[in-house]
C-alpha angles and dihedrals in degrees: 000000000000093000092050093050091047089051093050088048091051092050091051089050092051090050091054098045091050093050096041103036117005101043097047089045089057089045091049090055092051091049094043109020106195136134090254091055090043089054090053091049091053092046092051094042089054093050093047092047091050088049090050090052093049090050090047090059092051086050090054089054090049096044099092091058097045104027092107098048113108092236093056096088092050090048094051093043091051090056093046096049090045092053090046092050094048092046089053090054091050092052094047122095117234111283109248105171132061091247092053092049087049089054091051087052088057089050091055091050091054088046091054089059088055088053091053092046091054091050090053095046094042089055093051091051090050090053093050091051093048089049089053092048091050094050092040087224122126130196115252109279093033102064 
């Protein structure tokens, strides 16, 4: 149960860091495109991607216990999509033209959808853990 609880806590932490730090940093770059704001974007994306990788490792440990749950596919997909999206930003050069900044704005809109998806899957996971605690029954591998 500790692995699953740890994973849930990490997901909640990722939700918070994206909403409080990453997303505002991305928006700041759109509002004020400069080399300085781009460097902050890259720094925050690296931090977030490292955290996503850490959480993915915990997900691997929890997978045997939750792989049969309806939310599992969406959860794995959310992390894979997030990793790809963040990797794309890290490989991208700084946007220099209005069209490039607009493309980055479109990226942020698609990333907002990933944030919302993680909120939904994270809530489903939290409810699943609460149900397990209430029943005092743990999936094989978590007992």
